C-alpha positions in Angstrom: -17.3 -4.0 1.6 -15.5 -7.4 1.7 -12.8 -8.1 4.3 -9.2 -7.5 2.8 -8.1 -11.1 2.9 -11.2 -12.1 0.9 -10.5 -9.4 -1.6 -6.8 -10.6 -2.0 -8.1 -14.3 -2.4 -10.6 -13.5 -5.2 -7.6 -12.1 -7.2 -5.3 -15.0 -6.1 -7.3 -17.6 -8.2 -6.7 -20.5 -5.7 -7.5 -24.0 -7.2 -7.1 -27.1 -5.0 -7.7 -30.7 -6.4 -7.4 -34.0 -4.7 -5.5 -36.6 -6.5 -5.0 -39.6 -4.1 -5.7 -41.1 -0.9 -3.0 -42.7 1.4 -3.6 -45.6 3.7 -1.0 -46.7 6.3 -0.5 -49.6 8.5 2.3 -49.0 11.2 5.1 -49.3 10.5 4.7 -47.5 7.2 6.4 -44.7 5.3 5.7 -43.1 2.0 8.3 -41.0 -0.1 7.5 -38.5 -2.8 9.8 -36.7 -5.2 7.9 -33.4 -5.2 5.9 -31.6 -7.9 6.1 -28.3 -9.8 2.8 -27.0 -7.9 2.0 -27.0 -4.3 1.1 -30.1 -2.4 -1.1 -30.5 0.6 -2.2 -33.6 2.9 -5.4 -33.8 5.0 -5.2 -36.3 7.8 -8.6 -38.0 8.1 -7.7 -40.3 10.9 -4.7 -41.7 12.8 -1.5 -39.6 12.7 1.7 -39.2 10.8 5.1 -37.7 10.9 6.0 -35.3 8.0 9.8 -35.0 7.2 10.7 -32.2 4.7 13.6 -30.0 4.0 15.0 -30.7 7.4 11.8 -30.0 9.3 9.7 -32.5 11.2 6.1 -32.1 11.8 3.6 -34.3 13.7 0.2 -34.5 12.0 -2.9 -35.7 13.6 -6.6 -36.4 12.6 -8.3 -33.1 11.6 -5.1 -31.5 10.7 -3.8 -30.3 7.4 -0.2 -29.4 6.0 0.3 -27.3 3.0 3.7 -27.3 1.2 3.2 -24.5 -1.3 6.3 -25.1 -3.3 5.8 -28.8 -3.6 9.1 -30.1 -2.2 10.1 -33.8 -2.0 9.0 -35.2 1.4 8.3 -38.2 3.6 5.1 -39.2 5.4 5.4 -42.0 7.9 4.5 -43.5 11.2 6.1 -43.9 13.7 8.6 -41.2 13.2 11.6 -43.5 12.6 9.9 -45.6 10.2 11.6 -46.2 6.6 10.0 -44.9 3.5 9.0 -46.5 0.2 8.7 -44.4 -3.1 4.9 -44.0 -3.6 5.2 -45.1 -7.3 6.3 -48.6 -5.8 3.3 -49.0 -3.5 0.1 -50.9 -4.3 -2.4 -48.8 -5.9 -6.2 -48.9 -6.3 -7.7 -46.9 -9.1 -11.4 -47.2 -8.3 -12.8 -43.9 -6.9 -10.1 -41.6 -5.5 -6.8 -43.5 -6.4 -5.6 -45.0 -3.2 -2.0 -46.2 -2.3 -1.4 -48.4 0.8 1.7 -48.6 2.9 2.5 -51.2 5.5 0.9 -54.6 6.2 -2.3 -55.0 8.3 -5.3 -52.9 9.0 -4.7 -49.3 8.2 -4.8 -46.8 11.1 -3.9 -43.9 9.2 -5.8 -42.1 6.3 -4.5 -39.1 4.4 -6.1 -37.2 1.5 -3.5 -35.9 -0.8 -4.1 -32.8 -3.1 -2.4 -30.1 -5.3 -2.6 -26.3 -4.7 -2.3 -23.8 -7.6 -2.4 -20.2 -7.7 -2.9 -17.7 -10.5 0.0 -15.2 -11.5 -1.3 -12.6 -9.0 -1.7 -15.3 -6.4 1.9 -16.5 -6.7 3.0 -13.0 -6.3 0.8 -11.9 -3.5 0.2 -15.1 -1.4 2.7 -17.8 -2.5 5.8 -15.7 -2.1 5.0 -15.0 1.5 4.2 -18.5 2.6 6.5 -20.7 4.6 7.9 -23.9 3.3 5.4 -25.7 5.5 2.0 -24.4 6.6 0.6 -26.7 9.4 -2.8 -25.7 10.5 -5.2 -27.3 13.2 -8.3 -26.4 15.1 -12.0 -27.5 15.7 -13.3 -25.6 12.6 -10.8 -27.1 10.5 -11.3 -30.6 11.8 -15.0 -30.3 11.2 -14.6 -29.4 7.5 -12.1 -32.1 7.1 -14.5 -34.8 8.3 -17.1 -33.4 6.0 -14.6 -33.7 3.1 -13.7 -37.3 3.8 -17.4 -38.3 4.1 -18.2 -36.9 0.8 -15.1 -38.4 -1.0 -16.0 -41.8 0.6 -19.5 -41.9 -0.4 -19.0 -40.2 -3.7 -22.5 -38.8 -4.2 -23.4 -36.9 -7.4 -21.4 -33.6 -7.4 -18.7 -34.9 -5.1 -15.7 -33.7 -7.3 -17.2 -30.2 -7.3 -17.7 -30.3 -3.5 -14.2 -31.6 -2.8 -12.9 -28.8 -4.9 -14.8 -26.2 -2.8 -13.8 -27.8 0.4 -10.2 -27.9 -0.6 -10.2 -24.1 -1.3 -12.1 -23.5 2.0 -9.6 -25.6 3.9 -6.7 -23.7 2.3 -8.4 -20.4 3.4 -8.9 -21.5 7.0 -5.4 -22.6 7.3 -4.0 -19.3 5.5 -6.2 -17.2 8.0 -4.9 -19.2 11.1 -1.3 -18.8 10.0 -1.5 -15.2 8.9 -3.0 -14.3 12.3 -0.5 -16.2 14.4 2.7 -15.6 12.3 5.4 -13.2 13.8 7.3 -12.3 10.6 6.0 -9.2 9.0 4.1 -9.2 5.6 1.0 -8.0 3.8 -1.1 -11.1 4.8 -0.5 -10.4 8.4 -1.7 -6.9 7.8 -4.8 -8.1 6.0 -6.0 -9.9 9.2 -4.7 -7.4 11.6 -7.8 -5.7 13.2 -6.7 -2.1 12.8 -4.3 -2.3 10.0 -6.6 -4.5 8.1 -9.3 -1.7 8.1 -7.0 0.7 6.3 -5.9 -1.9 3.7 -9.5 -2.7 3.0 -10.3 0.8 2.3 -7.4 1.1 -0.2 -8.5 -2.2 -1.9 -12.0 -1.0 -2.2 -11.2 2.5 -3.8 -7.6 2.4 -5.0 -8.2 5.7 -7.0 -8.7 7.8 -4.0 -6.1 10.0 -2.4 -4.8 7.8 0.4 -2.8 10.2 2.5 -1.1 8.8 5.6 -3.6 10.9 7.7 -6.6 9.4 6.0 -5.1 5.8 6.4 -4.7 6.5 10.1 -8.3 7.6 10.4 -9.5 4.6 8.8 -7.6 2.3 11.2 -8.7 4.3 14.2 -5.3 5.1 15.4 -3.1 8.2 15.5 -0.7 9.0 12.6 2.3 8.1 14.7 1.0 4.9 16.1 -0.4 3.8 12.7 2.9 4.3 11.0 4.8 2.3 13.7 2.4 -0.5 13.9 2.0 -0.7 10.1 5.8 -1.0 9.6 6.0 -3.7 12.4 3.1 -5.8 11.2 3.5 -5.4 7.3 7.2 -4.9 7.0 7.1 -1.7 4.7 5.7 1.7 5.0 2.1 2.4 4.1 2.8 4.4 1.1 4.8 1.5 -0.5 2.0 -0.9 0.1 -0.5 1.3 -1.4 1.6 1.6 -4.5 2.0 -2.0 -4.8 -1.8 -2.6 -4.5 -2.6 0.1 -7.1 -0.2 -1.8 -9.4 -2.0 -4.9 -8.8 -5.3 -3.4 -9.9 -3.4 -1.7 -12.8 -2.3 -4.9 -14.3 -5.8 -6.2 -14.2 -7.2 -3.3 -16.0 -4.4 -3.3 -18.5 -4.9 -7.0 -19.0 -8.7 -6.7 -19.7 -8.0 -4.1 -22.4 -10.6 -1.5 -23.5 -8.8 1.4 -21.5 -6.2 3.7 -22.4 -3.0 4.0 -20.1 -4.3 7.5 -18.9 -7.7 5.9 -17.9 -5.8 3.1 -16.0 -3.7 5.8 -14.3 -6.8 7.8 -13.3 -8.5 4.6 -12.0 -5.7 3.8 -9.7 -5.1 7.2 -8.2 -2.5 9.0 -10.5 -3.3 12.5 -11.5 -0.9 12.3 -14.6 -0.1 9.5 -16.9 3.8 10.2 -16.7 3.5 9.8 -12.9 1.8 6.5 -13.4 4.2 5.1 -16.0 7.2 6.0 -13.6 5.6 4.2 -10.6 4.6 1.2 -12.9 8.1 0.8 -14.4 9.7 1.3 -10.9 7.4 -1.4 -9.4 6.9 -3.9 -12.2 10.2 -3.3 -14.1 8.7 -2.4 -17.5 6.4 0.5 -18.8 2.8 -0.2 -18.8 2.4 -0.2 -22.5 5.3 -2.7 -22.9 3.6 -4.9 -20.2 0.4 -5.0 -21.9 1.8 -5.9 -25.2 3.8 -8.6 -23.7 0.9 -10.0 -21.9 -1.3 -10.0 -25.1 1.6 -11.9 -26.9 1.8 -14.4 -24.2 
């Protein structure tokens, strides 16, 4: 059985892509106007200050910062340096497009990329992420170095390697953040050692009868402790999370076609079609037949 975070990410359809490289010679500053998708920066060497939405983050070599909602922001060094709009900076198009800020020998190199998630990814992952996800650590630094080397030398297949490494870096950053965050959410539950075991069981077999007692046994906790810990870590009761995950699977099955609504209901653990239809409408907002019709039309 896969771990619960991996199962979630399979459905999230994470896609990363690198679109440019920024070189900075202090003092330097680059201003962007934001994007409709997520944006991330990988610091290859040197350091930079990120100013975004009233927050200030100091970035060093081997660190990554994801801004899932693509806000306008400034990268600079030193922190008080002014910034120039990125479109007004010198740009070299050979290989990975490169913009240069400042005068002299660049001391900072940053790889810039986009982050996109599928429909379920936007609901299950993006909605829970902070405005700025700043990640660091030895494992992450090692992959950053590998990525920089591949993009610099551009061997055959480098674009495919960069896409894979970009996705990997996002997963590592997400795992670090989810394990360390204090705010409740299902991402925190997925990486929790005890709660995660229960969630993985539901993900693997959503059609089974997941009573509170059975979930507690899977976690290795008593029913009382499990309920308290689940509510504290995830932020909602176990039954509510089970229903939401069943609706995730139900939408996938409905979108695939080939199954009746009654068959989908049975696959996600409902003994009767009317009970499934009520749960689906309560959770998603429309009946399953209408959802499938609108999905096909779209």
